[in-house]
C-alpha positions as CSV (number, residue, x, y, z in Angstrom):
1,X,105.0,127.9,158.1
2,X,104.8,125.4,155.3
3,X,105.1,126.7,151.8
4,X,102.7,124.9,149.4
5,X,103.8,124.5,145.8
6,X,103.3,122.1,142.9
7,X,105.7,119.5,141.6
8,X,106.8,121.7,138.7
9,X,108.1,124.4,141.0
10,X,110.1,121.8,143.0
11,X,111.6,120.2,139.9
12,X,112.6,123.5,138.4
13,X,114.2,124.7,141.7
14,X,116.0,121.4,142.2
15,X,117.4,121.5,138.6
16,X,118.6,125.1,139.0
17,X,120.2,124.3,142.4
18,X,122.0,121.3,140.8
19,X,123.2,123.6,138.0
20,X,121.8,121.4,135.3
21,X,120.0,122.1,132.1
22,X,116.8,120.2,131.3
23,X,118.7,118.0,128.9
24,X,121.3,117.1,131.6
25,X,118.6,116.4,134.2
26,X,116.7,114.3,131.7
27,X,119.8,112.3,130.9
28,X,120.6,111.6,134.6
29,X,117.0,110.3,135.1
30,X,116.8,108.3,131.8
31,X,113.9,110.4,130.4
32,X,113.7,113.0,127.5
33,X,114.2,116.7,128.0
34,X,110.6,117.1,126.8
35,X,109.4,115.1,129.8
36,X,111.4,117.4,132.2
37,X,109.9,120.4,130.5
38,X,106.4,119.1,130.9
39,X,107.1,118.5,134.6
40,X,108.3,122.0,135.1
41,X,105.4,123.6,133.2
42,X,102.8,121.6,135.1
43,X,101.7,119.6,132.0
44,X,102.7,116.3,133.6
45,X,103.7,114.9,137.0
46,X,106.7,112.6,137.7
47,X,105.7,109.1,138.4
48,X,106.8,107.2,141.5
49,X,110.1,106.0,140.1
50,X,111.0,109.5,138.8
51,X,110.1,111.1,142.2
52,X,112.4,108.6,143.9
53,X,115.2,109.5,141.6
54,X,114.6,113.2,142.0
55,X,114.6,112.7,145.8
56,X,118.0,111.1,145.6
57,X,119.3,114.1,143.7
58,X,117.7,116.5,146.2
59,X,119.6,114.9,149.1
60,X,122.8,116.3,147.6
61,X,121.4,119.8,147.8
62,X,120.7,120.9,151.4
63,X,118.8,123.9,150.3
64,X,116.2,121.8,148.6
65,X,116.0,118.4,150.5
66,X,114.0,115.4,149.5
67,X,110.2,115.5,149.4
68,X,109.0,114.6,152.9
69,X,112.6,114.7,154.2
70,X,114.1,116.7,157.1
71,X,113.8,120.0,155.3
72,X,110.3,119.5,154.1
73,X,109.2,122.3,156.4
74,X,110.2,124.7,153.7
75,X,109.0,122.7,150.7
76,X,106.1,120.3,150.4
77,X,104.8,118.6,147.2
78,X,101.1,119.2,147.0
79,X,99.2,116.0,146.2
80,X,96.7,116.1,143.3
81,X,93.2,117.0,144.2
82,X,90.2,115.0,143.0
83,X,89.4,114.2,140.3
84,X,92.9,115.2,139.0
85,X,94.9,118.3,138.5
86,X,96.0,119.8,135.2
87,X,99.6,118.7,135.8
88,X,98.7,115.1,136.4
89,X,99.7,112.9,133.4
90,X,97.3,110.0,134.3
91,X,93.5,110.7,134.5
92,X,91.2,108.8,136.7
93,X,90.0,105.6,134.9
94,X,86.4,105.7,133.6
95,X,84.5,102.4,133.8
96,X,81.2,103.7,132.5
97,X,81.9,102.7,128.9
98,X,79.4,100.3,127.1
99,X,80.4,96.7,127.3
100,X,80.3,96.3,123.5
101,X,82.9,99.1,123.2
102,X,85.1,97.2,125.7
103,X,84.7,94.0,123.8
104,X,85.7,95.6,120.5
105,X,88.7,97.2,122.1
106,X,89.8,93.9,123.6
107,X,89.2,92.1,120.2
108,X,91.3,94.8,118.5
109,X,94.2,94.3,120.9
110,X,93.9,90.5,120.5
111,X,94.1,90.8,116.7
112,X,97.3,92.9,117.0
113,X,99.1,89.7,118.1
114,X,97.5,87.4,115.6
115,X,100.7,87.1,113.6
116,X,102.3,85.4,116.6
117,X,99.8,82.5,116.4
118,X,99.4,82.4,112.6
119,X,102.5,82.9,110.3
120,X,100.1,83.8,107.4
121,X,97.9,86.1,109.4
122,X,97.8,88.7,106.6
123,X,96.2,86.2,104.2
124,X,93.5,85.5,106.8
125,X,92.5,89.1,107.2
126,X,92.7,90.1,103.5
127,X,90.1,89.6,100.8
128,X,92.4,87.6,98.6
129,X,93.0,84.0,97.4
130,X,96.7,83.9,97.0
131,X,98.5,81.6,94.6
132,X,101.7,79.7,95.6
133,X,104.2,82.0,94.1
134,X,102.8,85.0,96.0
135,X,103.0,83.1,99.3
136,X,106.6,82.0,98.5
137,X,107.6,85.6,97.6
138,X,106.1,87.3,100.7
139,X,106.5,84.7,103.5
140,X,109.6,82.8,102.3
141,X,111.7,85.6,101.0
142,X,110.5,89.1,101.8
143,X,109.4,88.8,105.5
144,X,112.5,86.8,106.4
145,X,114.8,89.7,105.5
146,X,115.7,92.1,108.3
147,X,116.3,94.9,105.8
148,X,114.3,94.3,102.6
149,X,116.0,94.4,99.3
150,X,113.7,92.5,96.9
151,X,112.7,93.1,93.3
152,X,109.2,92.0,92.3
153,X,109.4,91.7,88.5
154,X,106.7,89.3,87.6
155,X,104.7,89.6,84.4
156,X,101.6,91.9,84.2
157,X,98.7,90.3,86.0
158,X,100.8,88.0,88.2
159,X,99.8,89.9,91.4
160,X,102.6,92.3,92.2
161,X,100.1,94.7,93.9
162,X,98.7,91.8,95.9
163,X,102.2,90.7,97.1
164,X,103.1,94.3,98.0
165,X,99.8,94.8,99.9
166,X,100.3,91.5,101.7
167,X,103.8,92.4,102.7
168,X,102.8,95.9,103.9
169,X,99.8,94.5,105.9
170,X,102.0,91.9,107.6
171,X,104.7,94.4,108.5
172,X,102.2,96.8,109.9
173,X,100.5,94.1,111.9
174,X,103.9,93.0,113.3
175,X,104.7,96.7,114.2
176,X,107.9,96.5,112.1
177,X,107.1,99.5,109.9
178,X,105.0,102.6,110.5
179,X,105.4,104.8,107.3
180,X,104.8,103.6,103.8
181,X,105.3,105.4,100.5
182,X,104.2,103.8,97.2
183,X,105.3,105.5,94.0
184,X,103.4,103.9,91.0
185,X,103.1,105.2,87.5
186,X,100.5,108.0,87.3
187,X,98.0,105.9,85.4
188,X,98.1,103.2,88.1
189,X,97.7,105.4,91.1
190,X,93.9,104.8,91.3
191,X,94.3,101.0,90.8
192,X,96.9,100.8,93.6
193,X,94.8,102.9,96.0
194,X,91.6,101.0,95.3
195,X,93.1,97.5,95.6
196,X,95.0,98.2,98.8
197,X,91.9,99.7,100.4
198,X,89.5,97.0,99.1
199,X,91.7,93.9,99.6
200,X,93.9,94.8,102.6
201,X,91.9,97.7,104.4
202,X,94.9,100.0,103.8
203,X,93.7,103.6,103.5
204,X,96.5,105.4,101.7
205,X,96.6,109.2,101.1
206,X,97.0,110.2,97.5
207,X,99.6,112.8,97.1
208,X,99.7,115.0,94.0
209,X,101.9,117.8,92.8
210,X,99.7,120.7,94.0
211,X,99.7,119.1,97.5
212,X,103.5,119.4,97.6
213,X,103.4,123.1,96.5
214,X,100.9,124.0,99.3
215,X,102.5,122.2,102.2
216,X,104.6,119.1,103.1
217,X,102.2,116.2,102.6
218,X,104.6,113.8,104.3
219,X,104.3,115.3,107.8
220,X,101.5,115.5,110.3
221,X,98.4,113.4,110.8
222,X,97.5,111.0,107.9
223,X,101.0,111.1,106.3
224,X,102.2,107.7,107.4
225,X,100.6,105.8,104.5
226,X,100.9,107.6,101.2
């Protein structure tokens, strides 16, 4: 009689027969222990490469055996049923989306690589008319540094906010930074927030003292740009 069971049961049984923790199994497979945990709890299913690696490990344990191997009479991995089971990590593709939505998605992906074709892509997407010293500061000095250590100390009205916004926009476009914290004087918070949003489409969250007393404003959704 064949015993039906899902992938999570098989992974959990195999790991225990191997005498491994989730972290040890994850390290041997080149994944994170969170991934192994999701497999065992049925929240995700190993992909083909992971199943192949697990099968190789199972061959060293006669009591378990590889999926579909000589001892599969005792254990059999149940294939996902249509449309997909809860433990399946990849849902069935849906091609019923409006063509305009697809076009906008493709255009967004294309613009993500605009900096590869235009070294001053940030200028083209911002509502600014930069002057030479701003271009020199951002593109000749700031962006060329692998770890930025640069002091913008121009006179008032010379465009320090614009240079900062241009640098942040370029770094975000190039996926070189993800989290940004700007700490201006209290009287200039509104000006920084307004200019970065209007000129560079950067929507930063304004963090105040009361926010810090209630919760940690630098964690969770919406905390990357503050």
